[in-house]
C-alpha positions as CSV (number, residue, x, y, z in Angstrom):
1,X,-50.0,-8.9,-3.4
2,X,-52.7,-10.0,-1.1
3,X,-52.7,-11.1,2.4
4,X,-54.8,-13.9,3.9
5,X,-55.2,-13.8,7.6
6,X,-55.6,-17.2,9.0
7,X,-56.2,-18.3,13.0
8,X,-53.1,-18.2,15.0
9,X,-52.5,-20.6,17.7
10,X,-51.1,-17.8,20.6
11,X,-50.2,-18.4,24.2
12,X,-52.2,-15.7,26.8
13,X,-49.0,-13.4,26.8
14,X,-49.1,-13.2,23.3
15,X,-52.7,-12.9,22.6
16,X,-52.5,-9.8,24.8
17,X,-49.6,-8.2,23.4
18,X,-51.4,-8.9,19.5
19,X,-54.6,-7.4,20.9
20,X,-52.9,-4.5,22.2
21,X,-51.4,-4.0,18.2
22,X,-54.1,-5.6,15.7
23,X,-53.8,-2.6,13.8
24,X,-49.6,-3.2,12.8
25,X,-49.4,-6.7,11.1
26,X,-45.6,-6.5,10.4
27,X,-45.2,-6.8,13.9
28,X,-47.5,-10.2,13.9
29,X,-45.2,-11.3,11.2
30,X,-42.0,-10.9,13.2
31,X,-43.5,-12.8,16.1
32,X,-43.6,-15.5,13.4
33,X,-40.2,-15.3,12.5
34,X,-39.0,-15.6,16.2
35,X,-41.5,-18.5,17.2
36,X,-40.0,-20.4,13.8
37,X,-36.1,-19.8,14.2
38,X,-37.1,-20.9,18.6
39,X,-39.0,-24.0,16.9
40,X,-35.9,-24.4,14.5
41,X,-33.6,-25.0,17.4
42,X,-35.7,-27.2,18.9
43,X,-35.7,-29.3,15.7
44,X,-32.5,-29.8,15.9
45,X,-31.5,-30.3,19.5
46,X,-34.7,-31.9,20.5
47,X,-35.3,-35.6,18.9
48,X,-39.5,-35.3,17.5
49,X,-39.8,-31.8,17.1
50,X,-40.0,-31.5,13.3
51,X,-44.4,-32.1,13.9
52,X,-44.4,-28.5,13.7
53,X,-47.9,-27.0,13.8
54,X,-49.1,-24.7,11.3
55,X,-49.1,-21.0,12.1
56,X,-50.3,-17.2,10.6
57,X,-50.9,-15.0,9.1
58,X,-49.9,-16.2,5.7
59,X,-49.0,-13.5,3.0
60,X,-49.5,-14.0,-0.5
61,X,-48.6,-13.0,-3.8
62,X,-49.9,-13.5,-6.9
63,X,-47.6,-14.2,-10.5
64,X,-47.6,-11.9,-13.0
65,X,-45.8,-11.1,-15.8
66,X,-43.4,-7.9,-16.0
67,X,-40.1,-6.9,-16.8
68,X,-37.2,-7.1,-14.4
69,X,-34.0,-5.2,-14.1
70,X,-31.0,-6.9,-12.5
71,X,-28.2,-4.4,-10.4
72,X,-26.0,-4.0,-7.9
73,X,-25.8,-1.0,-5.5
74,X,-22.5,0.5,-4.3
75,X,-21.8,3.8,-2.7
76,X,-19.0,6.0,-4.5
77,X,-17.0,9.3,-4.4
78,X,-16.8,11.5,-7.2
79,X,-14.0,12.4,-8.4
80,X,-12.0,14.2,-11.7
81,X,-11.2,11.8,-14.5
82,X,-8.6,14.0,-15.5
83,X,-6.8,15.8,-12.1
84,X,-3.6,18.3,-12.4
85,X,-1.2,17.0,-9.8
86,X,1.1,19.1,-7.9
87,X,3.9,17.2,-6.6
88,X,6.6,17.8,-3.8
89,X,10.2,18.3,-6.1
90,X,12.4,18.3,-3.1
91,X,14.3,15.6,-2.2
92,X,14.1,13.9,0.9
93,X,12.0,14.3,3.8
94,X,10.5,18.0,3.8
95,X,8.2,19.2,6.5
96,X,5.1,21.7,5.0
97,X,4.8,25.2,7.0
98,X,1.7,25.8,5.3
99,X,-0.7,24.4,2.5
100,X,-3.9,26.2,0.7
101,X,-6.8,25.0,2.7
102,X,-8.9,22.5,0.8
103,X,-11.9,23.4,-2.0
104,X,-9.7,26.9,-2.7
105,X,-10.2,28.0,-6.1
106,X,-7.0,29.6,-7.0
107,X,-5.5,32.3,-9.7
108,X,-2.0,31.8,-12.3
109,X,0.7,32.6,-9.0
110,X,-1.1,32.0,-5.9
111,X,1.0,30.0,-3.5
112,X,-0.3,27.0,-2.8
113,X,1.8,25.1,-0.6
114,X,5.2,26.2,1.4
115,X,8.1,23.7,2.4
116,X,10.3,24.5,5.5
117,X,14.2,25.8,3.9
118,X,16.7,25.1,6.4
119,X,17.6,22.2,5.5
120,X,18.0,23.3,1.8
121,X,19.6,26.4,2.6
122,X,22.1,24.2,4.7
123,X,22.8,22.7,1.5
124,X,23.6,25.4,-0.9
125,X,26.0,26.6,2.0
126,X,27.6,23.1,2.0
127,X,27.4,22.4,-1.6
128,X,29.2,26.0,-2.6
129,X,32.3,25.5,-0.7
130,X,32.8,22.2,-1.9
131,X,32.1,23.3,-5.6
132,X,34.7,26.1,-5.1
133,X,37.1,23.6,-3.4
134,X,37.1,21.4,-6.5
135,X,37.4,24.3,-8.6
136,X,40.6,25.0,-7.3
137,X,41.7,21.4,-7.4
138,X,40.7,21.3,-11.1
139,X,42.3,24.3,-12.3
140,X,46.0,23.2,-10.6
141,X,45.1,19.8,-12.5
142,X,44.7,21.4,-15.8
143,X,47.9,23.6,-15.3
144,X,49.7,20.3,-14.6
145,X,47.9,18.8,-17.8
146,X,49.7,22.1,-19.8
147,X,52.9,21.7,-18.2
148,X,53.0,17.6,-19.2
149,X,52.4,19.0,-23.0
150,X,54.9,21.7,-23.5
151,X,57.4,19.3,-21.7
152,X,57.4,16.8,-24.9
153,X,58.2,19.5,-27.7
154,X,60.4,21.3,-25.3
155,X,62.3,17.7,-24.7
156,X,62.3,16.9,-28.3
157,X,63.1,20.2,-29.9
158,X,65.3,21.4,-26.7
159,X,67.0,19.3,-24.5
160,X,66.8,16.3,-26.8
161,X,68.6,18.2,-29.9
162,X,71.3,19.5,-27.0
163,X,72.5,16.3,-25.8
164,X,72.7,15.1,-29.4
165,X,74.3,18.2,-30.7
166,X,76.9,18.1,-27.9
167,X,77.5,14.3,-28.4
168,X,78.0,15.0,-32.2
169,X,80.2,17.9,-31.3
170,X,82.7,15.6,-29.0
171,X,82.5,13.1,-31.5
172,X,84.2,15.4,-34.4
173,X,86.7,16.5,-31.9
174,X,87.8,12.9,-30.7
175,X,88.3,12.1,-34.8
176,X,90.1,15.4,-34.7
177,X,92.0,14.2,-31.9
178,X,92.2,10.7,-33.8
179,X,93.6,12.1,-36.2
180,X,96.4,13.9,-35.3
181,X,97.7,11.2,-33.0
182,X,98.2,9.0,-36.2
183,X,99.8,12.0,-37.9
184,X,102.0,12.2,-35.2
185,X,102.3,8.5,-35.1
186,X,103.5,8.1,-38.5
187,X,106.3,11.3,-38.0
188,X,107.8,9.4,-35.0
189,X,108.0,6.4,-37.1
190,X,109.5,7.7,-40.2
191,X,112.1,10.2,-37.4
192,X,112.8,6.8,-35.7
193,X,113.8,4.6,-38.5
194,X,116.7,8.1,-39.5
195,X,117.3,7.9,-35.6
196,X,116.3,10.7,-34.9
197,X,113.5,9.9,-32.0
198,X,113.3,6.6,-29.7
199,X,111.5,3.6,-29.7
200,X,110.2,4.8,-26.2
201,X,108.6,7.9,-28.3
202,X,107.5,5.5,-30.9
203,X,105.1,3.7,-28.2
204,X,103.7,7.0,-26.8
205,X,102.3,7.7,-29.8
206,X,101.1,4.5,-30.4
207,X,99.1,5.0,-27.3
208,X,98.1,8.2,-27.8
209,X,96.5,6.8,-31.0
210,X,94.5,3.9,-29.5
211,X,93.6,6.6,-27.0
212,X,92.0,8.7,-29.5
213,X,90.2,5.7,-31.4
214,X,89.1,4.6,-28.1
215,X,87.4,8.1,-27.8
216,X,85.6,8.0,-31.3
217,X,84.1,4.6,-30.5
218,X,82.8,6.3,-26.7
219,X,81.0,9.3,-28.4
220,X,79.7,7.2,-31.3
221,X,78.4,4.7,-28.0
222,X,76.8,7.5,-26.5
223,X,74.9,8.8,-29.7
224,X,73.7,5.5,-30.6
225,X,72.3,5.4,-26.7
226,X,70.8,8.7,-26.8
227,X,68.8,7.9,-29.7
228,X,67.8,4.6,-29.4
229,X,67.3,4.4,-25.6
230,X,67.6,7.3,-24.0
231,X,65.6,9.5,-26.0
232,X,62.7,6.3,-25.7
233,X,62.7,6.2,-22.2
234,X,62.3,10.6,-21.8
235,X,58.7,10.4,-24.2
236,X,57.2,7.4,-22.3
237,X,57.8,9.8,-19.3
238,X,56.5,12.8,-20.7
239,X,54.0,10.7,-22.0
240,X,53.2,9.0,-19.0
241,X,52.9,12.3,-16.8
242,X,50.5,13.9,-19.3
243,X,48.4,11.2,-19.4
244,X,48.4,10.9,-15.7
245,X,47.8,14.7,-15.4
246,X,45.4,14.4,-17.9
247,X,43.4,11.8,-15.3
248,X,44.1,14.2,-12.4
249,X,42.6,16.4,-14.4
250,X,39.4,14.9,-15.5
251,X,38.8,13.6,-11.8
252,X,38.9,17.1,-10.4
253,X,36.6,18.4,-13.3
254,X,34.4,15.7,-12.6
255,X,34.3,16.2,-9.1
256,X,33.8,20.0,-9.8
257,X,31.3,19.3,-12.0
258,X,29.5,17.4,-9.7
259,X,29.2,19.0,-6.7
260,X,28.3,22.4,-8.6
261,X,25.7,20.6,-9.9
262,X,24.2,19.6,-6.4
263,X,24.6,23.0,-5.6
264,X,22.6,24.2,-8.6
265,X,20.4,21.2,-7.6
266,X,20.1,23.0,-4.0
267,X,19.3,26.3,-5.0
268,X,16.6,24.9,-7.9
269,X,15.1,23.3,-5.4
270,X,15.2,25.7,-2.8
271,X,12.9,27.7,-5.7
272,X,10.7,24.7,-5.4
273,X,9.8,25.3,-1.5
274,X,7.2,27.1,-2.6
275,X,4.3,26.2,-4.8
276,X,2.4,27.9,-6.7
277,X,-0.6,27.5,-9.3
278,X,-0.1,27.6,-12.8
279,X,-3.9,27.9,-14.0
280,X,-7.2,29.0,-12.5
281,X,-8.9,26.3,-11.0
282,X,-10.2,24.5,-7.6
283,X,-7.6,22.9,-5.2
284,X,-8.3,20.1,-3.4
285,X,-6.2,17.5,-1.2
286,X,-5.7,14.0,-2.5
287,X,-7.8,11.4,-0.5
288,X,-5.8,9.4,2.0
289,X,-5.7,5.9,1.9
290,X,-8.2,4.3,4.1
291,X,-5.9,2.5,6.2
292,X,-4.5,5.7,6.9
293,X,-5.6,7.3,10.3
294,X,-4.5,10.8,10.0
295,X,-4.3,13.1,6.9
296,X,-0.8,13.5,4.8
297,X,-1.4,16.8,3.9
298,X,-1.5,19.5,6.9
299,X,0.8,21.5,8.4
300,X,4.0,20.1,10.2
301,X,3.4,17.0,8.2
302,X,5.9,15.3,6.6
303,X,6.6,14.5,2.9
304,X,9.3,13.3,0.3
305,X,9.8,13.6,-3.5
306,X,6.9,13.1,-5.8
307,X,4.2,12.9,-3.4
308,X,0.9,14.0,-4.7
309,X,0.2,17.4,-2.4
310,X,-2.8,19.0,-4.1
311,X,-5.2,17.9,-7.0
312,X,-6.4,20.5,-9.4
313,X,-10.0,18.3,-10.9
314,X,-10.9,19.4,-14.0
315,X,-14.8,19.4,-13.2
316,X,-16.1,18.5,-16.8
317,X,-14.6,15.3,-16.7
318,X,-16.2,13.6,-13.6
319,X,-16.6,10.0,-12.6
320,X,-17.4,8.0,-9.7
321,X,-14.9,4.8,-8.5
322,X,-16.9,2.2,-6.7
323,X,-15.4,-1.0,-5.5
324,X,-17.7,-4.4,-6.8
325,X,-18.0,-7.6,-5.0
326,X,-15.7,-10.6,-6.4
327,X,-19.4,-12.4,-6.8
328,X,-20.3,-10.0,-8.9
329,X,-17.5,-8.7,-10.3
330,X,-17.6,-11.2,-13.6
331,X,-21.5,-9.6,-14.6
332,X,-19.5,-6.1,-14.3
333,X,-18.2,-4.8,-18.4
334,X,-18.0,-1.6,-19.9
335,X,-20.8,0.0,-21.6
336,X,-23.0,-1.4,-19.0
337,X,-26.1,1.8,-18.0
338,X,-25.6,2.9,-14.4
339,X,-27.6,5.4,-12.3
340,X,-25.7,7.8,-10.3
341,X,-27.7,9.3,-7.2
342,X,-26.4,12.4,-5.6
343,X,-27.4,14.4,-2.8
344,X,-29.4,17.2,-5.1
345,X,-29.6,15.2,-8.4
346,X,-29.6,11.6,-9.9
347,X,-27.7,11.1,-13.4
348,X,-27.5,8.4,-15.9
349,X,-24.0,7.0,-16.6
350,X,-22.6,4.0,-17.9
351,X,-19.4,1.8,-16.8
352,X,-16.3,2.9,-18.4
353,X,-13.5,0.4,-17.5
354,X,-13.3,-2.2,-14.8
355,X,-9.9,-3.2,-12.7
356,X,-8.1,-6.5,-13.5
357,X,-6.7,-6.6,-10.6
358,X,-8.2,-6.2,-6.8
359,X,-7.8,-3.5,-4.6
360,X,-6.1,-4.4,-1.5
361,X,-8.1,-5.9,1.6
362,X,-7.2,-5.5,5.0
363,X,-9.4,-4.7,8.4
364,X,-10.1,-1.4,6.7
365,X,-12.4,-3.3,3.9
366,X,-13.6,-5.6,6.7
367,X,-11.5,-8.4,4.7
368,X,-14.3,-7.7,1.7
369,X,-12.6,-8.4,-2.0
370,X,-13.9,-5.6,-4.4
371,X,-12.5,-5.2,-7.8
372,X,-12.8,-1.1,-8.5
373,X,-15.2,-0.1,-11.5
374,X,-15.1,3.9,-12.6
375,X,-18.5,5.0,-13.6
376,X,-18.2,7.9,-16.2
377,X,-20.5,11.1,-15.8
378,X,-22.3,13.0,-18.2
379,X,-21.0,16.9,-18.0
380,X,-23.4,18.2,-15.4
381,X,-22.7,21.8,-13.7
382,X,-22.4,21.6,-10.1
383,X,-20.6,18.3,-9.6
384,X,-18.0,18.7,-6.8
385,X,-14.6,16.0,-6.2
386,X,-16.1,14.2,-2.6
387,X,-19.9,14.2,-3.3
388,X,-21.0,10.7,-2.0
389,X,-22.8,9.1,-4.6
390,X,-25.0,5.8,-4.7
391,X,-24.3,3.8,-7.9
392,X,-26.3,1.1,-9.6
393,X,-24.8,-0.7,-12.4
394,X,-27.6,-2.2,-14.4
395,X,-26.4,-6.0,-15.0
396,X,-29.0,-7.3,-17.3
397,X,-32.8,-6.6,-18.0
398,X,-35.7,-8.9,-18.6
399,X,-38.6,-8.4,-20.6
400,X,-42.1,-9.8,-20.1
401,X,-40.6,-12.8,-17.5
402,X,-42.9,-14.6,-14.7
403,X,-41.2,-13.5,-11.5
404,X,-41.6,-14.8,-7.8
405,X,-40.3,-12.5,-4.6
406,X,-37.3,-14.1,-3.0
407,X,-39.2,-14.3,0.0
408,X,-41.5,-16.7,-1.3
409,X,-38.9,-19.3,-2.1
410,X,-37.4,-21.8,-0.2
411,X,-33.8,-23.3,-0.8
412,X,-33.3,-26.7,0.3
413,X,-31.2,-29.8,0.3
414,X,-33.5,-31.1,-2.8
415,X,-34.1,-28.0,-5.0
416,X,-35.9,-24.7,-4.6
417,X,-39.6,-24.6,-3.8
418,X,-42.7,-22.1,-3.5
419,X,-46.4,-23.3,-1.9
420,X,-49.0,-21.9,-3.8
421,X,-52.0,-21.5,-2.0
422,X,-55.2,-23.7,-3.6
423,X,-58.7,-24.9,-2.1
424,X,-57.2,-27.8,-0.6
425,X,-54.6,-25.4,0.8
426,X,-50.9,-24.7,0.1
427,X,-48.9,-27.1,-2.2
428,X,-45.7,-27.3,-2.7
429,X,-44.3,-26.5,-6.4
430,X,-41.1,-27.3,-7.3
431,X,-39.4,-24.7,-9.1
432,X,-36.7,-23.6,-11.6
433,X,-35.1,-20.5,-11.5
434,X,-33.0,-17.7,-13.3
435,X,-31.4,-14.8,-12.3
436,X,-32.6,-12.5,-9.3
437,X,-32.3,-8.8,-8.1
438,X,-32.4,-9.9,-4.6
439,X,-36.1,-9.1,-4.5
440,X,-37.8,-10.8,-7.7
441,X,-36.4,-14.2,-8.9
442,X,-37.3,-14.6,-12.8
443,X,-39.1,-18.5,-12.7
444,X,-38.2,-20.7,-16.0
445,X,-40.7,-23.4,-14.9
446,X,-42.8,-24.7,-11.9
447,X,-45.1,-21.6,-12.1
448,X,-47.7,-20.0,-14.2
449,X,-49.1,-16.8,-14.7
450,X,-52.3,-16.2,-11.6
451,X,-50.8,-18.6,-9.2
452,X,-50.6,-17.3,-5.8
453,X,-47.4,-18.4,-3.6
454,X,-47.3,-17.9,-0.3
455,X,-44.2,-15.7,1.2
456,X,-42.3,-16.8,3.8
457,X,-43.7,-20.2,4.2
458,X,-41.3,-21.0,6.8
459,X,-43.2,-18.5,9.1
460,X,-46.9,-20.7,8.6
461,X,-46.2,-23.9,6.8
462,X,-45.2,-27.2,8.7
463,X,-43.5,-28.6,5.6
464,X,-41.3,-26.2,4.5
465,X,-39.6,-26.4,8.2
466,X,-39.2,-30.1,7.5
467,X,-37.5,-29.6,4.3
468,X,-35.5,-27.1,5.5
469,X,-34.1,-28.8,8.8
470,X,-33.8,-32.1,6.9
471,X,-29.7,-33.1,6.4
472,X,-28.2,-32.8,3.7
473,X,-27.3,-36.5,3.8
474,X,-30.8,-38.0,4.1
475,X,-32.0,-35.6,1.4
476,X,-33.9,-37.0,-1.2
477,X,-32.4,-37.1,-5.1
478,X,-33.8,-33.6,-7.1
479,X,-37.8,-34.1,-7.8
480,X,-38.8,-33.6,-11.2
481,X,-40.7,-30.8,-12.0
482,X,-44.3,-31.2,-12.7
483,X,-45.0,-30.5,-16.4
484,X,-48.7,-30.0,-16.4
485,X,-48.8,-28.5,-13.0
486,X,-45.6,-26.5,-13.6
487,X,-46.1,-25.2,-16.9
488,X,-45.1,-21.5,-17.7
489,X,-47.1,-19.9,-20.4
């Protein structure tokens, strides 16, 4: 880079300031920028203010060939790619009464977290009472089922057979009585034919036969009703009682099982109120979300089931999570190389994954939309979660190309321009530009190697100021690039 110093017209106060700081060229540059800003405002607000005068000094840069690396840099925090999560296993809201300090190294069996057990102890006592209560109800229902099951054979083999035998006995007696009555009637009729008995006695014997026949029919009917209806009705009643008893028993047994399960779960959760380490390692607190103002894991904090309380990271598998702005995310792919700068060392890594959806944006991110990108690190001793890291992802590399400083390019409504220093003064040159790393831009056409371009032309070239201030609706069509003058060797 070369620097040409041209005379600069200043007011007396400015000249005295410059004389007092002639050894510090950058102050003059800042002053020139300030003047341009004032004049630019005047050009917009005051008619005729576009005729600006050239100011200096001019800073120039010689166009050369070289390599250009296009990167994006973001800040991130080291974390482990494989964390053993210590979660709360107790239902409901629970209060932490003690927690191990973050960063502690533990051994298997060491206590990590203790939760308040008062609520669980009350739950154990309450559920134990209900478990015994419903167990007694289930036992009574089970006894009712057993009685209902015995009632069916008791009826079929006992009461039914007894009733049937009684009716059959009565039927036999009735038939015997009928036969006796018939014999006595026959005897009376013979005796009446001989005149030994009166007709009234024969009538009496006839009535006795009729009565005996009716008794026989009654007994037959009773037996038929017993076998066809009474037996079926009694069996239906007994089977219904059995089914009802079984249903009550199932309900009582289920209730008892649920109460016992709740009691056992409360007892199990009581054991979970003290969490212990299962292996050796480092213990850290999980990172709080950016929108939360207070840490989640501390004594007195309220936690819920399945909430991550602690992490035990695998220090041999470390990574960095960074947020890539939405304007650059399309260029970030897995496998891209990355340079990770830590407080005490620099490492080479690569992009392992890129989120397909953006992370939540809000006041805590300045409403900036970013995508989580994971940078995988090599296994190196001394890496710990929470270390700050600056990640530079290499998006592209260009070898042996012409480049121009960003400060030498003026973007206008017509196209991109620069001003090349010649013997006749600074001449405007239209540019066709390529990729950029925010410091240098790849030149596709418009310049050649060895050209000397003016840096910050807005500060010293009237034409540059006029082009920038020219309204868009008055801008001319894009000028074609002069092939001869702008040829790239």
